[in-house]
C-alpha positions in Angstrom: 47.9 2.1 4.1 44.8 2.5 6.4 43.1 4.8 3.8 43.9 2.3 1.1 42.4 -0.6 3.1 39.3 1.5 3.9 38.9 2.3 0.2 39.1 -1.3 -0.7 36.5 -2.3 2.0 34.1 0.4 0.8 34.6 -0.7 -2.8 34.1 -4.4 -1.8 31.0 -3.5 0.2 29.3 -1.8 -2.8 30.3 -4.5 -5.2 28.7 -7.2 -2.9 25.5 -5.3 -3.3 25.8 -5.1 -7.1 23.2 -7.9 -7.5 20.7 -5.9 -5.5 21.3 -2.7 -7.4 21.0 -4.5 -10.7 17.9 -6.5 -10.0 16.0 -3.7 -8.2 16.9 -1.1 -10.8 16.0 -3.2 -13.8 12.8 -4.4 -12.2 11.7 -0.8 -11.4 12.4 0.2 -15.0 10.2 -2.6 -16.2 7.5 -1.8 -13.7 7.5 1.9 -14.5 7.3 1.1 -18.2 4.1 -0.7 -17.4 2.8 2.1 -15.1 -0.6 2.6 -16.8 -1.2 -1.2 -16.3 -0.4 -0.8 -12.6 -3.4 1.5 -12.3 -5.5 -0.8 -14.4 -7.2 -2.7 -11.7 -11.0 -2.1 -12.1 -11.5 -1.9 -8.3 -9.0 0.9 -7.7 -11.8 3.5 -7.9 -13.9 2.1 -5.1 -10.8 1.4 -3.0 -9.9 5.1 -3.2 -13.5 6.2 -2.5 -13.6 3.8 0.5 -10.4 5.3 1.9 -11.9 8.8 1.7 -15.1 7.6 3.3 -13.4 5.9 6.2 -11.2 9.0 6.8 -14.3 11.3 6.7 -16.4 9.2 9.0 -13.6 7.9 11.3 -15.1 4.4 11.0 -15.7 1.6 8.5 -19.1 1.9 6.8 -21.7 -0.9 7.1 -23.0 -0.2 3.6 -22.2 2.4 0.8 -22.9 3.5 -2.7 -25.4 0.8 -3.8 -29.2 0.5 -3.8 -29.1 -3.3 -4.2 -27.2 -4.4 -1.1 -30.3 -4.8 1.0 -29.4 -5.7 4.5 -26.0 -7.2 3.6 -23.1 -6.0 5.5 -20.1 -4.8 3.5 -17.0 -6.6 4.9 -14.2 -4.3 3.9 -11.2 -6.6 4.3 -8.8 -4.0 2.9 -9.8 -1.0 4.9 -6.3 0.0 5.9 -4.9 -0.3 2.4 -7.8 1.9 1.2 -6.9 4.6 3.8 -3.2 4.5 2.9 -4.0 4.7 -0.8 -6.5 7.6 -0.1 -3.8 9.6 1.7 -1.2 9.0 -1.0 -3.7 10.0 -3.7 -4.8 13.1 -1.9 -1.3 14.5 -1.7 0.4 13.0 -4.7 -2.3 11.9 -7.1 -1.8 8.9 -9.4 2.0 9.6 -9.5 2.3 8.8 -5.8 0.3 5.6 -6.2 2.6 4.4 -9.0 5.7 5.2 -6.9 4.2 3.4 -3.9 3.5 0.3 -6.0 7.0 0.3 -7.6 8.6 0.8 -4.2 6.7 -2.3 -2.9 7.9 -4.2 -6.0 11.5 -3.1 -5.3 11.3 -4.3 -1.6 9.9 -7.6 -2.9 12.8 -8.0 -5.4 15.3 -7.2 -2.7 13.9 -9.6 -0.2 13.7 -12.4 -2.7 17.4 -11.7 -3.6 18.4 -11.9 0.0 16.6 -15.2 0.5 18.2 -16.8 -2.5 21.7 -15.6 -1.6 21.2 -16.9 2.0 20.3 -20.3 0.4 23.9 -20.5 -0.9 23.3 -20.1 -4.6 25.9 -18.3 -6.7 25.4 -14.7 -7.8 24.7 -15.7 -11.4 22.1 -18.3 -10.5 20.4 -15.9 -8.0 20.4 -13.1 -10.6 18.8 -15.3 -13.3 16.2 -16.8 -11.0 15.0 -13.6 -9.3 15.1 -11.6 -12.5 12.8 -13.9 -14.4 10.5 -14.5 -11.4 10.1 -10.7 -10.9 9.3 -10.2 -14.6 6.7 -12.9 -14.6 4.8 -12.7 -11.3 3.1 -9.4 -12.1 1.3 -11.2 -15.0 1.0 -8.1 -17.1 0.1 -10.2 -20.1 -3.2 -11.2 -18.5 -4.6 -7.7 -18.0 -6.7 -6.8 -16.0 -5.7 -9.8 -13.8 -2.4 -8.3 -12.7 -0.7 -8.9 -9.4 1.6 -6.0 -9.1 -0.9 -3.2 -9.2 -2.4 -0.4 -7.2 -4.6 -2.8 -5.2 -4.5 -4.5 -1.8 -3.1 -7.6 -3.5 0.3 -6.0 -3.4 0.4 -6.3 0.4 -0.2 -10.0 0.2 2.5 -10.5 -2.4 5.0 -8.6 -0.3 4.1 -10.2 3.1 4.2 -13.7 1.6 7.8 -13.1 0.6 8.6 -11.7 4.1 7.0 -14.7 5.9 8.7 -17.1 3.5 12.1 -15.5 4.1 11.8 -15.3 7.8 10.6 -18.9 8.1 13.6 -20.0 6.1 16.1 -18.0 8.1 14.4 -18.7 11.5 16.1 -15.6 13.1 13.3 -13.0 13.3 10.2 -15.3 13.5 9.0 -13.4 16.6 8.3 -10.4 14.3 5.7 -12.3 12.3 2.7 -11.8 14.6 3.3 -8.0 14.6 3.5 -8.1 10.8 0.3 -10.2 10.7 -1.6 -7.5 12.5 -0.7 -5.1 9.7 -1.4 -7.8 7.0 -4.9 -8.7 8.4 -6.0 -5.1 8.1 -4.6 -4.6 4.6 -5.9 -7.6 2.6 -7.8 -10.9 3.1 -4.9 -12.8 1.7 -3.4 -12.9 5.2 -4.5 -16.6 5.4 -1.6 -17.4 3.1 0.7 -16.3 6.0 -0.8 -19.0 8.2 -0.4 -21.5 5.4 3.3 -20.7 4.9 3.9 -21.2 8.6 1.9 -24.4 8.6 4.0 -25.9 5.8 7.3 -25.1 7.8 5.7 -26.5 11.0 4.5 -29.7 9.3 8.0 -30.3 7.8 9.6 -29.8 11.2 7.2 -32.2 12.8 7.9 -34.9 10.2 11.6 -34.4 10.8 11.1 -34.5 14.5 13.0 -31.2 14.7 11.4 -30.1 17.9 13.4 -26.9 18.3 12.1 -25.5 15.0 8.7 -27.0 15.5 8.3 -25.0 18.7 9.4 -21.9 16.9 6.8 -22.3 14.1 4.1 -23.3 16.6 4.6 -20.1 18.6 4.8 -18.0 15.5 1.6 -19.6 14.1 -0.4 -19.2 17.3 0.8 -15.6 17.6 -0.1 -14.9 14.0 -3.6 -16.5 14.4 -4.3 -14.3 17.5 -3.0 -11.3 15.6 -5.6 -11.7 12.9 -8.3 -10.8 15.4 -6.8 -7.3 16.0 -8.9 -5.5 13.4 -12.1 -3.4 13.4 -14.2 -6.5 12.3 -12.9 -8.7 15.1 -13.8 -12.4 14.5 -16.2 -11.3 11.7 -13.1 -11.0 9.5 -13.4 -14.7 9.0 -17.1 -14.3 8.2 -16.0 -11.8 5.5 -13.4 -14.3 4.1 -16.1 -17.0 4.0 -18.1 -14.8 1.6 -15.2 -14.9 -0.9 -13.5 -18.3 -0.7 -15.3 -20.9 -2.6 -18.2 -18.5 -3.5 -20.1 -19.2 -6.7 -19.2 -15.8 -8.1 -15.7 -17.0 -8.6 -16.9 -18.8 -11.7 -17.7 -15.5 -13.3 -14.6 -13.5 -12.2 -11.6 -14.1 -14.5 -8.8 -14.0 -11.9 -10.4 -17.1 -10.3 -10.5 -19.0 -13.6 -8.1 -21.8 -14.3 -4.7 -20.8 -15.8 -5.5 -22.1 -19.3 -8.5 -19.7 -19.5 -6.2 -16.8 -18.8 -3.4 -17.7 -21.3 -2.8 -15.0 -23.9 -0.5 -15.5 -26.8 2.3 -14.6 -27.2 2.3 -12.8 -23.8 2.0 -16.0 -21.7 4.7 -18.0 -23.5 7.6 -16.9 -21.2 5.7 -18.0 -18.2 4.9 -21.3 -19.7 8.5 -21.9 -20.6 9.5 -21.0 -17.0 7.1 -23.5 -15.6 8.5 -26.3 -17.8 12.1 -25.4 -17.0 11.3 -25.5 -13.3 9.6 -28.9 -13.5 12.5 -30.3 -15.5 15.1 -29.1 -13.1 13.1 -30.3 -10.1 12.9 -33.8 -11.6 16.6 -33.7 -12.5 18.0 -32.3 -9.2 15.8 -33.6 -6.5 16.8 -33.1 -2.9 19.2 -30.2 -3.3 17.1 -27.4 -1.8 14.9 -26.8 1.3 11.9 -29.2 1.2 9.7 -26.3 2.4 10.6 -24.3 -0.7 9.8 -27.2 -3.0 6.5 -27.9 -1.3 5.3 -24.3 -1.5 6.5 -24.1 -5.2 4.6 -27.2 -6.2 1.6 -26.4 -4.1 1.1 -23.0 -5.7 1.9 -24.4 -9.2 -1.1 -26.8 -8.9 -3.2 -24.1 -7.2 -2.2 -21.7 -10.0 -3.3 -24.2 -12.7 -6.6 -24.5 -10.8 -7.0 -20.7 -10.3 -4.9 -18.2 -12.2 -4.4 -15.8 -9.3 -2.2 -18.3 -7.4 0.3 -18.7 -10.3 2.0 -15.5 -9.3 2.8 -17.0 -5.9 4.4 -20.0 -7.7 6.8 -17.7 -9.5 7.7 -16.1 -6.2 8.2 -19.3 -4.2 10.1 -21.1 -7.0 13.0 -18.6 -7.0 15.0 -20.4 -4.3 14.6 -23.9 -5.8 15.4 -22.6 -9.3 18.4 -20.6 -8.1 19.9 -23.8 -6.4 19.1 -25.9 -9.4 20.7 -23.4 -11.8 23.7 -23.3 -9.6 24.2 -27.1 -10.1 23.5 -26.8 -13.8 26.1 -24.1 -14.4 29.3 -25.8 -15.5 31.6 -23.6 -13.5 31.0 -20.9 -10.9 32.3 -17.6 -12.2 34.2 -15.1 -10.1 31.4 -13.6 -8.0 33.4 -10.5 -7.4 33.7 -9.7 -11.1 30.1 -10.6 -11.8 28.8 -8.3 -9.0 31.1 -5.5 -10.2 29.5 -5.8 -13.6 26.0 -6.0 -12.2 26.7 -2.9 -10.1 27.7 -0.9 -13.1 24.7 -2.1 -15.1 22.4 -1.4 -12.2 23.7 2.1 -11.7 23.0 2.8 -15.4 19.4 1.5 -15.1 18.9 3.5 -11.9 19.9 6.7 -13.8 17.3 5.8 -16.4 14.5 5.7 -13.9 13.7 9.4 -13.8 13.6 9.5 -17.6 11.2 6.6 -17.7 9.0 8.3 -15.0 8.8 11.6 -16.9 7.8 9.7 -20.0 4.9 7.8 -18.4 3.7 10.5 -15.9 1.3 12.3 -18.4 -0.6 9.0 -19.1 -1.4 8.1 -15.5 -5.0 7.7 -14.5 -7.9 5.3 -13.9 -8.7 2.9 -16.8 -10.7 4.8 -19.4 -13.2 2.1 -19.7 -15.5 4.6 -18.0 -14.3 8.1 -18.5 -15.1 11.3 -16.6 -17.1 12.5 -19.6 -19.3 9.3 -19.4 -20.1 9.9 -15.8 -20.7 13.6 -16.2 -23.2 13.0 -19.0 -25.0 10.4 -16.8 -25.1 12.8 -13.8 -26.2 15.7 -15.9 -29.0 14.1 -17.9 -30.1 11.2 -15.6 -29.3 12.4 -12.0 -32.1 10.2 -10.5 -31.4 7.1 -12.6 -32.3 3.6 -11.3 -29.1 2.3 -12.8 -28.1 -1.2 -14.0 -24.3 -0.9 -14.6 -21.8 -3.4 -16.0 -19.6 -5.0 -13.3 -16.4 -3.4 -14.7 -17.9 0.1 -14.5 -18.8 -0.1 -10.8 -15.5 0.9 -9.3 -14.8 3.8 -11.6 -18.4 5.1 -11.2 -18.1 5.0 -7.4 -14.8 6.9 -7.6 -16.2 9.6 -9.9 -19.6 10.3 -8.4 -19.2 8.9 -4.8 -22.6 7.3 -4.8 -24.6 10.3 -6.3 -26.0 7.7 -8.6 -26.0 4.4 -6.7 -24.6 1.4 -8.5 -26.2 -1.9 -9.1 -23.1 -4.0 -8.6 -19.3 -3.6 -8.5 -16.1 -5.5 -7.7 -16.8 -5.8 -4.0 -18.9 -8.9 -5.0 -20.0 -11.1 -2.2 -18.4 -9.0 0.5 -21.1 -6.3 -0.1 -23.9 -7.9 -2.1 -26.4 -10.7 -1.3 -26.2 -13.9 -3.3 -29.6 -13.4 -4.9 -28.5 -10.1 -6.4 -25.3 -11.6 -7.8 -27.1 -14.6 -9.2 -29.5 -12.2 -11.0 -26.6 -10.1 -12.3 -24.4 -12.9 -13.7 -27.2 -14.1 -15.9 -26.9 -10.8 -17.8 -23.2 -11.0 -18.6 -23.5 -13.6 -21.4 -22.8 -12.6 -25.0 -26.1 -14.1 -26.0 -29.0 -12.3 -24.5 -31.2 -14.2 -22.1 -34.3 -12.1 -22.7 -36.2 -13.7 -19.8 -33.4 -12.9 -17.4 -33.1 -9.3 -18.6 -36.8 -8.7 -18.4 -36.9 -10.2 -14.9 -34.0 -8.0 -13.6 -35.3 -4.8 -15.2 -38.7 -5.4 -13.7 -37.5 -6.8 -10.3 -35.2 -3.9 -9.5 -37.2 -1.2 -11.4 -34.3 -0.3 -13.7 -34.8 2.7 -16.0 -31.2 3.3 -17.1 -28.5 0.8 -18.2 -24.8 1.6 -18.4 -23.2 -1.2 -20.4 -20.2 -1.8 -22.7 -20.7 -0.3 -26.2 -19.5 -3.4 -28.0 -22.4 -5.6 -26.8 -24.4 -5.4 -30.0 -26.8 -8.1 -28.9 -27.9 -6.0 -25.9 -28.4 -3.0 -28.2 -30.7 -5.1 -30.5 -32.6 -6.3 -27.5 -33.1 -3.0 -25.6 -33.5 -0.7 -28.6 -34.9 -3.0 -31.2 -37.2 -5.2 -29.1 -38.0 -3.2 -25.9 -38.1 0.3 -27.4 -35.4 1.8 -25.2 -33.2 4.7 -26.4 -29.4 4.6 -26.7 -29.0 8.1 -25.2 -25.2 8.1 -25.2 -22.5 6.2 -27.0 -18.9 6.6 -25.8 -15.8 4.8 -26.8 -16.3 2.0 -24.2 -19.7 2.8 -22.5 -23.2 3.2 -23.7 -26.2 4.5 -21.8 -29.7 3.1 -22.5 -32.8 4.8 -21.2 -36.3 3.3 -20.7 -39.0 5.2 -22.6 
């Protein structure tokens, strides 16, 4: 009898976790299928190079790899992520980076599931809500503006969910300052953690819930103090000031409004999700935590204003959507049977993971927008080039030659380059050539070599046809122009 009861308890235990197995397994299969995209962030190259440089020097460099930075300090707000990625890459190559990103995605899925279940929603409602949220927030359809990728952004996505969950549960809030120390050294998005706590604190104040208000105040103050525990000290906020609200955001697509990043048909599921959320919110008002609703609507409007925040909307909307779906479903099914079915399906998906990994492993690598052959030709034939490179080539060039040929600009943007340099550069990125701007930049910075996208036919006509330059190399994506 005891053995029989123990067997039933073990069986029940595993079945209760069926929803976790199902959601995590299927999400990981989906992420692995998109593995080449996970490595598609154009800044991955310089992040890996920065990690190597920090490990070699034992300190964070003031400047690196560029001849145009002048006296500007490079505020590396993601130095710890760079070091971690560098170590992973050294021992496991791109395969390890992919597994690391997928593991972070799995933790995020599991944590969201836990938060939704704690809210009281049924298994079916939680499964639907978390499943669609975790398919949509990576924004694979808007490549290269993706938010589950081998980049420091993944730490902000993950810690936002942790802060959100712990503020809702109010049980382990005292851990948040310790987590903030880690977050502040991984990515500049740590400010969102203070925002999340601020929303919960504000709601508690309006409710005159003094017990929880004190909890959030202590957590918020502790987290704010924790942000100063980093190699930059208070200068970390100076670095953030060079990013937030900077004019360069108007030229970087991830900061553009949502409508400018819509791709068809890839963005249609996300648009449908948004309308479903809005409809259910208007239909079932007042049936979920006000903090969850506030954060969902806040990031929905922020996401419409700047695309990068839309991913946070998908994450924060999971709890309201799960609770709304729970009310919408005509009858709650037997959770025990549902979880047993989910467990079986999840085990099958988990068994498929190694097969999916073996299929994608040979294709892993940096984006081929700038190949190793392109850089090798540049180093061999023009080792002393005074180079003007396209923005998207900067990260890969730094990774492949480690500053042997200093870059003109790269994705570090205002954290490493003076405003004057960026203003000069962004005049060159237009499809129609501004001849005065090009002549000014070529002369001002004494440029003798240009590394640009092959498809820019207007530039070819200008440099070769009007200025007598030579197109010395033409690759699949990159061309090299040389001054006579």
